[in-house]
C-alpha positions in Angstrom: 95.0 111.0 44.7 94.0 107.4 45.5 97.4 106.7 47.2 97.0 109.9 49.3 93.6 108.8 50.5 94.9 105.3 51.4 97.9 106.8 53.3 95.5 109.2 55.2 93.3 106.3 56.0 96.2 104.2 57.3 97.5 107.1 59.3 94.1 107.6 61.0 93.8 103.9 61.7 97.2 103.9 63.3 96.4 106.8 65.5 93.2 105.2 66.7 95.0 101.9 67.5 97.8 103.8 69.3 95.2 105.6 71.5 93.5 102.3 72.5 94.6 101.2 75.9 96.4 97.9 76.0 94.8 95.1 78.0 96.6 94.6 81.3 96.4 91.6 83.6 98.2 92.6 86.8 99.2 90.2 89.5 96.8 90.8 92.4 97.7 89.9 96.0 94.6 89.0 98.0 95.3 89.6 101.7 93.2 87.8 104.2 93.7 88.6 107.9 92.7 85.6 110.0 91.8 85.5 113.6 89.5 82.8 115.2 87.1 82.5 112.2 87.7 78.8 111.3 83.9 78.5 110.9 83.9 81.1 108.2 87.4 81.2 106.6 87.0 78.2 104.3 84.0 79.9 102.6 86.2 83.0 102.2 89.1 81.1 100.7 86.9 79.1 98.4 85.3 82.3 97.0 88.7 83.6 96.1 89.8 80.4 94.5 86.7 80.4 92.4 87.5 83.7 90.7 87.3 83.8 86.9 90.3 86.1 86.9 93.3 83.8 87.6 96.4 86.0 88.0 96.4 86.3 91.8 98.0 85.1 94.9 96.4 84.6 98.3 98.3 85.9 101.3 96.8 84.8 104.6 98.2 86.2 107.9 97.0 84.4 111.0 97.0 86.8 113.9 97.5 84.3 116.8 94.3 82.3 116.4 93.4 80.0 119.3 90.9 77.9 117.3 91.8 75.5 114.4 92.1 78.3 111.8 95.7 77.6 110.9 94.9 73.9 110.4 92.0 74.8 108.1 94.2 77.2 106.1 97.1 74.7 106.0 95.0 72.3 103.9 94.7 75.0 101.2 98.4 75.8 101.3 99.2 72.1 100.6 96.8 71.9 97.7 97.3 75.3 96.0 100.7 76.8 95.0 99.3 80.4 95.1 98.0 80.2 98.7 100.5 81.2 101.4 100.1 81.3 105.2 102.2 83.5 107.5 102.1 84.3 111.2 103.8 86.7 113.6 106.8 85.3 115.5 105.7 82.6 118.0 102.2 82.9 116.5 101.7 86.0 118.6 98.5 88.1 118.4 99.5 91.6 117.3 96.3 93.1 116.1 94.9 94.1 112.7 97.3 96.9 111.8 100.4 94.8 112.3 98.7 91.9 110.5 98.0 94.0 107.5 101.5 95.4 107.4 102.9 91.8 107.4 100.5 90.8 104.6 101.6 93.8 102.5 105.3 93.0 103.0 104.8 89.4 101.9 102.7 90.4 98.8 104.1 90.6 95.3 101.1 91.9 93.4 100.8 95.2 91.5 97.4 95.6 93.3 96.3 94.5 96.7 92.7 93.3 97.3 91.5 92.7 100.9 89.0 90.1 101.9 88.1 89.7 105.6 88.0 86.2 106.8 84.2 86.2 107.6 83.2 87.6 104.2 83.2 86.2 100.7 83.3 87.3 97.0 81.3 87.0 93.9 83.3 84.9 91.3 83.6 88.0 89.1 85.0 90.2 91.9 88.6 90.5 90.5 87.7 90.3 86.8 85.3 93.3 87.0 88.0 95.3 88.8 90.7 94.5 86.3 88.2 95.5 83.6 88.0 98.9 85.3 91.8 99.2 85.4 91.8 98.6 81.7 89.0 101.1 81.0 90.4 104.1 82.9 93.8 105.7 83.5 95.5 105.9 86.9 93.2 103.6 88.7 94.8 103.3 92.2 91.8 102.5 94.4 88.6 100.7 93.5 85.4 100.1 95.6 82.6 97.8 94.6 79.0 97.4 95.7 78.1 95.3 98.8 75.5 92.7 99.6 74.9 92.2 103.4 73.8 88.9 104.9 73.5 87.4 108.3 72.1 89.1 111.5 68.9 91.0 110.6 69.4 93.7 113.2 72.9 94.4 112.0 71.7 94.5 108.4 69.0 97.0 109.3 71.5 99.1 111.2 73.9 99.3 108.2 71.3 99.5 105.4 70.9 103.3 105.5 74.7 103.7 105.5 75.1 101.6 102.4 72.3 103.3 100.5 73.9 106.7 101.3 77.2 105.6 99.8 75.5 104.2 96.7 73.7 107.5 96.2 76.8 109.6 96.7 79.1 107.7 94.3 78.7 107.3 90.6 79.9 104.4 88.5 83.5 105.0 87.4 85.7 107.9 88.6 84.8 109.9 91.8 87.0 112.6 93.2 86.4 112.6 97.0 87.1 115.8 98.8 88.7 115.0 102.2 87.3 117.7 104.5 88.6 118.4 108.0 86.3 116.9 110.6 84.4 114.7 108.2 83.5 111.5 110.0 81.9 109.7 107.0 83.7 106.6 105.8 82.6 105.9 102.3 84.3 102.5 102.2 82.4 100.2 104.5 84.5 97.1 104.5 88.0 96.0 103.5 86.4 93.2 101.6 85.2 95.6 98.9 88.4 97.5 98.1 91.5 97.0 95.9 94.5 99.4 96.0 97.6 99.7 93.9 100.4 98.4 96.1 102.6 101.5 95.4 100.0 103.6 97.2 100.5 101.7 100.4 104.3 102.0 100.4 104.5 105.1 102.7 101.2 104.8 104.4 100.9 105.4 108.2 99.3 102.4 109.9 99.2 103.8 113.5 95.5 104.2 113.8 94.4 105.4 117.2 91.4 103.0 116.9 92.8 99.7 115.5 89.3 98.6 114.4 89.1 101.7 112.2 92.4 101.0 110.4 90.5 100.9 107.1 89.2 104.4 107.5 92.6 105.6 108.7 94.2 104.2 105.5 91.5 105.3 103.1 91.7 108.9 104.1 95.4 108.9 103.3 95.0 107.3 99.9 91.9 109.4 98.9 93.7 112.6 99.7 95.6 112.3 96.4 93.6 109.7 94.4 90.2 109.5 92.8 88.0 106.6 93.9 86.7 104.3 91.2 83.4 102.7 91.9 81.6 99.6 90.7 77.9 99.4 91.5 77.9 95.6 91.1 77.5 93.8 94.4 80.7 91.8 94.3 81.3 91.5 98.1 79.1 89.6 100.5 79.5 91.3 103.9 78.7 89.1 106.9 76.7 90.9 109.6 77.2 89.5 113.0 78.5 90.4 116.4 82.1 91.5 115.6 84.4 94.4 116.4 82.5 96.6 114.0 79.0 95.6 115.0 76.3 98.1 116.2 77.4 98.2 119.8 81.1 98.6 119.0 80.4 101.4 116.4 78.4 103.3 119.1 81.3 102.7 121.6 83.9 103.9 119.1 81.7 106.8 118.2 82.6 108.5 121.5 86.2 108.6 120.3 85.5 109.7 116.7 86.4 113.3 117.3 89.9 112.3 118.5 90.3 109.9 115.6 89.4 112.4 112.9 91.5 115.1 114.5 94.6 112.8 114.4 93.8 111.8 110.9 93.4 115.4 109.8 96.8 116.2 111.3 98.4 113.3 109.6 97.2 114.2 106.1 97.5 117.9 106.7 93.8 118.7 106.3 92.9 122.2 107.6 89.6 123.8 108.2 
C-alpha cells in the first residue's frame, strides 16, 4: 500500500512539473528608426542599453538624417557589439514604412520591440514583457502602459485617449474585435509594443498615411491575435511638435475614412 501511495505521489508530481511552462529568454531585436533626432536619440539608446534583460540586439535604421544623428549612433556601434546601424542606399530618405521594413529584414530576434528615437524606456521594459511571454501561451503582441512627458498642451490633448485605452484593456490577455469602420487605435505609440517576428513576415506595409503605419500594421496583427497588456508604465512617450502632434492628427483625421476603408479591404473586414 505504501509503495502504491509513493508511486501515485511521484506520478502527480511529474504531471505538475510537466504542465509548468519552461522559462524562455528569447532574443529580442529592438528597432529604432532614426531621423534628425540627434538631440534625443542618445537618451533613447541609453535607456535600451540599461535594460535588466540582456538578450537583445539594437537595430538602428537612419532614414537619411541631415543632422549629426549617424555620428552620435556611430559612437555606440564602436562601443557595443549588439548595436548595429544601417542606412538606405546613398543614405537616402525613404520614409518610415521602408525604414521599418529594412530594420525587420536586418533583425535576428524571435521578437521585435520598437522604440522611437525621441522616446525612452524604463529599465524593466523588456524583462516585464519576457515575464508575460513565460506566463501565457501564444503571446504574439504585447502592449505596455505609457507615461507622457514634454509639451503640456500635447499631454493634455492625449491624456483622455490614454485613459480610455487603460480603461478598455485588462492586464493580460485581451481579444480585440476588429470592426469595419472602427477608427480607434488602441496602441498609441510604437515605443510601447513588442511583436513576435513571425507575425510580421507577411504584413503589408503600404499604409496610405505613412505616419499611421503603426495603426496599419496593428489592425493586421490583431485580426488573428490576442493583445497582451501590461499596465505598468514602461514607456516614456515624448510629447512635442512631431508628425503625430495635435495639428497633424487633426490634418490626418480628414483622411481617416479613406485610411480605414483601405485597411478594412486589406484584412477583409466587412460590415
